[in-house]
N, C-alpha and C positions, 0 to 999 in steps of 0.2 A: 499452663496448657495452651499450645498454639494448634492452629489448623495442620501444621506440617506434622504433628505427632499423631495424628489419626491416620490409620492404615487406610489407603485407597479414598474413596468417595470425593474424588475431585470434581465430578459433575455437581454433587450436592453441595459441596463448600462454595464453588463458584455461583451456585443459584442463591445460596443465603446471602452472600456479599451483594449480589445484584438486587435482591429484595430490598436490601437497606439503601441501596444506591439509588433505586428508583422509587422509594417510598411506598412500596407494596407489601409491606410487613403487617401482618394481622395482629390484633392485640392478644390473640391465642394461636399457639402453634402446637401441633402434635407431631412429634418425631416418631415415627413408626418403623421400627426395624426388628428383625429376629435376633435371637439370643447371639452374641458374638459379632454383631454387624457393626457396632462402634457408635449406636445411637446416643448412648450415654455421654462418652467423651466428647462426641460432636456437639451435643447440647450444652455441656459445660463450656466448651470453648466459645459458642455462639453467645451464650449468656455473658461470658466475660467480655467479648467484643462489644456487646450492646452497653454494657455498663461503664465501658471506657469512652463512649461517644458523648461528648458535651451537649447538653440540652439547650433550648432556647434561652432559658434563664442564665446561662453562662456564655451565650454568644450575642453579641450586640446586632449583628447582621444576620438574622435568622432566615433559614430557608424552609422548605416543605418539611412537615412531620415525617418521621420514620413510618408512621402508620397511615399516610395519606391524608391526615387532616389538614385544616387551615395552617398557615405558617406558625409553627411554635416549636420547631426544633432546629438542629444544627444544619449547615449548608451542605448539601451533597458534595460539593466540590472539595470540602475539606476531608472526605473519607477516600481510602485507598480503592482501587479497582480490581487487583488481582489477589490470589491467595498469598503469594509471597509478599507483596506489598502490604497486606493487611497484617501478617505476622510481624513484619518490621515495624508497622505503625504502632502496634499493641506494646512492643517492647520499649517504645519511646514514651509512653504514658506514664504519668507519676503513680497511677493507682493500679499499674499492672501487677505489681507484687502481691498485693491484696486479692485481687482478682484470681491470680494464677495458683494462690495457696488457698483459695475458698474461704476467705475471711472478709470479703468485701461486705461492708453493711447493707448495700442495696441489692444483693443477690440472696434470695431466701431459698431454702430447700425443704422438700417434703418428700418423705419416703415411707415404706412400711415399717412399723416399729411394734414392740412387744411390751406388755407391762413388766416392769422390773420386780414387782411383788403383787400378790393378789389385792384386787381393789384399785390398783393404779389405773389412772387414764393418761397413757403415754402421749407425748407430742414428739415431732421430729427434733426439736431443739434439745430435748433430753438426751439425745444420741449424737449431737452435732460433732464432739470431739472424734467418736468412732466413724462417723460418716466421712470427715475429712481424711482420716488415715485410711479407710477403705478405698475411696476413689483415687487416691494417690496410689495405693498398692495394686488394686484391681479395677481399673476403669472399664474393663471389658467383662467384669463379673455379672452374674445374674442375681435374682432375688434370693435363691437358695444360698449362694455364697455369702450374701450380705446377712441374711438371717442366722446363719451359722456363726458369721464374724462377731454378732452381737450376743451370742449365746442361746439362741432361740431353741436349739435342739428340735423337739417336735411340737413347739408352740406355733401357732399360726399368725403371721404378721397382718397388720391391719393399717389403714389410714383412717384414723378415728374422727367422731363428730368434734371432739375437743381440738383436734388438729386443724379442722375446718374452721372452727372460730378463731383459732390463733392465726390462721392465714388471713382471714378478713381483717382482723386487728392489724397485723403487720402491714398490709397493703394499704390500709386506710392512713397510715402515718406518712409525714413528708419523707422524700429521699434525703439521705445524708451528704452524698458526695456527687453521684454521677448524674443526678437529674432523671435517671430511670430507675424504676423499681421492677425487680424481675423474681418471678416465682418459678423455680424449676421443679416439678413434680415428676418423680421417677416411680414407675410401675402404678399408673392410676388404676389398673386393674384391681388394685386392693382397695379401691374406694367404693364402698358400698352406697346405699340410698342416702346415707348423710352427705354425699357429695352434692347432692341437690342445694345444699346451703350456699354452694359456691356459684350457682347459675347466675344469679343477678351480677356478682362480682366479674365473672367472666364476660358477661354480655355487655355491661356498662362499667368498665374499670375505671378507677381514678386516672387523670391524665398521665401520659408517659410511664403506663404500667404494661408490662408484657408477661404472659403466661407462656411457659414452655413444658409441655407434657412429653414424657418419654415413656413409650409402651412397646411390648412385644405382640400383644394381641388386641386388635381393635374390637373384637367380638365380646370381650370382657369388660370393655369400658362403658360406663353408663351413656346410653344413647343421647340423652339431654346435654351431656357435656361433649360428646363427640361431635355433635351437629353444630357446635359453637367454635370449633377449632379448625384452623387451616391445616391440612394434612401435608406433611413433609415425609416422603417415603425414602427409608434408608436401606438401600440393597445390601446383600452380603458382599464383601471384598471379593476380587478375583483371586483364583489360586496362586497366580504368579505374585500377587501382592501379599498374600500370606506366607509364601516362601521367602520372599525378601524381608519381611518383618521378623520371621523366626531367625534367619541368618544374621541380621544386622542388630536385633534386639535382645536375642537370646544367646547367640553364639553357636546356634544348631549347625551341623555339618549340611552342606548341599543335599546329600543324599536323604538324611533325616528329615530335613525340612520338606523335601519334595514328597517323601512317603506321608508325613503327618499332614501336609496341606491337602493331599488327595483325600484322605480320610475325613478331615475336618469340614470339607466343602464349603468354605467361606466363613465358618465359625471360628473367630480368633480365640475365644475362650476355649473351645473344644481343643483347638491346636495345642494351647499351652497345657492343657491337662494331659494330652497324648503325649507331648514331649517329656513331661514329668515322670512318665511311666514308660517311656520309649526303651528302657532297658529290659523290659519284660519280655520273656519268650512266649509271646502269645500264639505263634503258629504251633509249636509244640503242644502247648495246652488244648488248642482246638484239635489237633490232629488225634491226641489221646481221646478227647470227647467223642469225635466221630467213630473212631475205632471201636469203643466201648459201646457206643450206641448201635452201630451197624451189626456187630457180632453178638449182641445181646449178652455182654459180660456184665451182668447185673451187680456182682460185688464191687467190680471196678467202678461201674457208675456211681455207686453209692460213696465210694472212697473220693472220686473226682468231685462230685458235688459238695461234699464236705470240705475239700480243698479249696474250691472256688468260694464257698460261702465265708471262709476265713479272710479273704482278700480285702474286704471293705467295699463300701458302695461306689466309690470312684473307680477303682480298678475293675470291678464287676462291669460297670458301664462301658469301661473302655475296651474290655474283652468283647462285649457284644457288638460295639461299634466297629471294631476291627474285623470280627467275623462278617458283618454286614458289608464293609469294604471289600473283603475277599470274595464274597459272593457276587457283588457287583462286577468285580474284576474278571471273575470267571465267566460271566455272561458276555462282558465285552470281548473277552479272549475268543470265546466260541464264534462271535460276530467277526472280529478283526483278524484273528490268527496271529501270525508273527509280526504284523504291523503295529500290535499294541506293545509299547515299551513299559516294563515293570520290572522290579527286582527279581532276581532268579528264585528265591525262596518263595515269593508270592506266586510267581508264574507256576512252579512245581505245585503248589497247594491248589491253585485255581484249576490246573489241569486235571487233578485227582478229583476235585468237586464235579467237574463236567463228565467224570466216568461215573460217578454214583448218583447224580441227580439231574433231570432235565431242567430247561430254562424255567418252565412252569413250576417245577418243585422248588428250585431256587427262589423264585419270586415269593411263594408261599412261606418259605423259611425267613426271608427278609422281613416280611410281614410279622412274622411271630417274634423275631428279634427286636423289631421296633416296639412292639407291644411291651415286651419284656424290659426294655430300656426305660419305657414310661413308667412301668410299675416299680422299677429299681429307684428311679428318681423320688418315688413317693413312698419310700421305705417298706416296700413289700419284703417279706420273710425270704431271704436269698436262698435258703436251702429248699423250701417248697417251691420257689419260682424255678430254679435250675432243675429240680426233679420233673416238674411238669413240663418243662422245655425240653428235657431229654426224651420224654414219652412221646411229645408231639414230634420231634425230629425223627423218632423211629417210625411212626406212623406215616410221615411224609416221604421218607427215603425207602423204607421197605415196602410199605403198603401203598405207596403212591396215592396217599390221601391228601387232596388238594383243598378241601373245605372242611375245617376243624369247627365243632361247636363247643 
């Protein structure tokens, strides 16, 4: 994996390279980015880059440390300055193939896991084969994708106390090749109070040791660990960058890529999910839902809910997200008029939405759809959820109820 493989993030990539160049690298970094931002692939590439840098042990004429310590590491002049040069430099290193395939002995991984059977005390190394396959197939995937990939179903993933002990053991061993030891921990939100075992190691790590934590929500990370990390914020990619990625990486048509990127709002994982179900006739399904709701066609509402409950969680989520997108477009259409460029089918639907609901009503519907999406992600009963949502839509549109309890 190279920096050029990551969608957008040009400023962050350059910042990371300059941190190494100017010896401003902290012993512990927190890559903080929302789902689909590319925080994980960026951290994987950066870990790979650091692992390829020769340490002072391998360089006779040593320069300043990467971490700003006394001279114990490689000369700054030996390292590239730009993103393109860095990619080219990595390709020339003998250990590149190991780092790029995630088998480098000095890069250790930690992530949420589940017990394979009752009484197990699982560690990340128990799932290393699945992990390598997952990050090759789905580098933009989220924790839900990973846990389903390893067959978790309804089991809760966790980073265990045994895992913390294993991390301490691994990082106190000597490095094998690169001179640097790297721990990449994905989703430290799954690390409970047992994470306090790592505090001393993070605060006073062995020489040439780097911690890289990759998270989506800093509020769910142990404050004691959070305070010991240098924050690297990963923004969501721009819509134009998502469009280009969909066209070049998946072969999506410009029209489909533009529509999907607008709905995904920078979340590349969401964009890929939407592309997978792009053949679905969501507008027709939503039109029926609104018609049955507004006209109080109760038998038809029941049939519609039963039909949607059979779609599966991902499609249900896409339906709600697309409805949200159309509501946002209808609000923009009311403000911008004909200046807003959008597909004809979406424009027609948005115009009809504006006839039946005010901006305030549409905003309340958006809030309710957001809540429903949240519950769908957490295995809510789809039939009950869509029945409740239908009743709420009826109150919002027909009775102009803006505050629901």
